[in-house]
N, C-alpha and C positions, 0 to 999 in steps of 0.2 A: 782855366778852361780846359787845357790839354789834359790835366790830371783827371778831370771828370769824364772826358771823352774816353780816355784810356781805361779808367775804372769801369765805365759802362760797357765798353767793348769786351773787357776781360770777364765781367760778370755775365754777359750774354752768352759767352762760350763755355760756361761751366757745365760739367756733366754730372748727373746723379749716378751714384755708384752703388751696386749691391754690396752688402757687408759680409759676404762669405769669403773666408780666407783661412789659410793655415799659417800659424806663426813661424813654422820652420821653412816655409816655401819662399821662393824668390820670384819676382816679376820684373820684366823689362819691357819698355815701350819706347817708341821713337816717332818723331814726326819731322817732316820736311817743312821748313818755314815758307810761307808765302808773303805777300806784301799787304795783307789786309789792314794791319795796324801800323803801318810804317810811315815815317817821314824820312825819306831816304838820305843817306850820307855814305860815302865810300868807306869810312872807317868802321861801320857797324852793321854790315850786311850778314846776318845770321843765315846759315844754310840748314842746319839740322840740330835737333835736341834729342838726346837719348838719355833715358833715366832707368836706373835699376834700384829696386826697393826690396830689401831682404832683412833677415834677422839682425844684421849689423847696422843697418841704416840706409840712407839714400845716397846714391852716386849719380851725378849728372854730367854729361859731356855736351858742350856746345861746340859745334863745328862752324867756323866762320868762313865766308868766301875768301877773305883775305885779312887775317889777323896780323896786326902790326903794332909795334910799340908806338903808341900815339898819346896825345895829351887830352885831358879832360873827358875821359870816357868811364862809364860805370856800366857793368854788365851783371845782371842779377838772375838768380833762379829762385822762384817761389816754391815752397814745399809746405802745403797746408792741408787741413781738413776743415769741414764746416760744422758749426754747432748743431745743425739739423740737416742730415743728408737728404731729407725729403723736401727741403725748402731751398731752391736755388739762389735765393737772395739772403739766406741765413748768414750771419757773420762768420768769417773765416779766422782761423788761428793757426799759427805755426811759424815757420822760418822764412826769411828772405836773405839769401846769401849773396853778398856783393863782392865782385872783383873790381878794383878801382885803379886806374892810372891817373894820378892827379896832374895838376898844371905843370909839374916838373917831370912828369913821366915816371914817377915812383909808384911801384905796385903796392897794393894794400888789400887785405881781405877784411870785410866787415860783416859780422853776423847781426842781423836784425830779427826781432821777434814782434809779431803783430800784437798790438795792445787794444783789446776789444773795447775798453772803456772810452777811448777817444778816437777810434778808427784811424790809428796811426801805427808806426813802427818805432820801437826803441832798440838801442844797441844792447847786445848781450855778448860778452866774451865767453867762449868755450874753446878750449885748446884743440878739440878735434875737428873744428870747422876749418876746412882748407880749400884753396883753389890753386891749381897749378896750370900755368900757361905754357903752351908749346907753340912757339911762333913758326917753327918749320912745318908742323902738321896743321896749323891753323885751328888749334883746339884749346878749350878751357875745360879742365876737369874739376868738378865741385864734389866735395865730400862732407856729408853731415851724418855723424854717428848717432845711434839711438840715444845715447846719454846727453846729446846736445839738442835733440829734437823737441820742439814745443808744440807739434801737432799731436793729435790723439792717436797714439800707437795702437790702441785697441781696435781702431776702425779697420785695420788691415789694408788700407790703401793710402796713397798720397796723391794729392792734386798738385801738379807742377806746371810751370810755364817759365819762359825766359824773356828777359827784357834788356836790350842794350840801349844806352843813352849817351849821346854826344853833346858837349856844351861849348858855347862861345866863351871867350875869356871873361866877358862881363857878366855872364850868367852862371858861372861855375858855382855849384851849390853844395855845401857840405851837409845839407839837411837829410831828412829821412826819405825813403823811396816814395812814400805817398805824397810828399810835398813837391816833387818835381818830376817831370818826364824828360827833361833835357830839351835842347833846341831841335835835335833830330832824334828819332828813336825807331827801334825795330822790336816788335813784340810778337811772340808766338801765340797760337791757340793754346788752350789747356791740354795737358797730357796727364791722364789719370792712370796710375800704375798700382796694381794689387800685388801684395806679397804672395 
């Protein structure tokens, strides 16, 4: 149920984007998170999402209100385009980059790619996909180079959002992002960035 609610909320906030851009240019956008899509928990309070998209790829920074080494937390950044920009419910395709602190507090980065055929995500390894945590500055820095991007680079934009999810011990799930929202979650609005 929560997955459907979250998906509907994300879908409702999508923006239609004009397709004019220059391949050599760079764009940056940011948004301050509110609590519209949240089921609050002290470990996952996102404050800001900043995204830069240029000829090298996508870089995203999530600033948390209090980032700490905690257990059973998954924090994602979606980076997608839609099959049809004129249809806000058109299928999306691209990347979902995950930073995970598992039940033992161990850090891991997982690259997910949307699979249009079954409306799910599948794991895909690409050595350029990285996430760096800075616990002193309360930031997570995500990096997706163009060679790892699975969204349509020719569109000249990327549609992004962030989602942080916290789990109880009994509900920790190693499944795909579309199969679980966590027991508590914090999700931003969409942020569309043009090159």
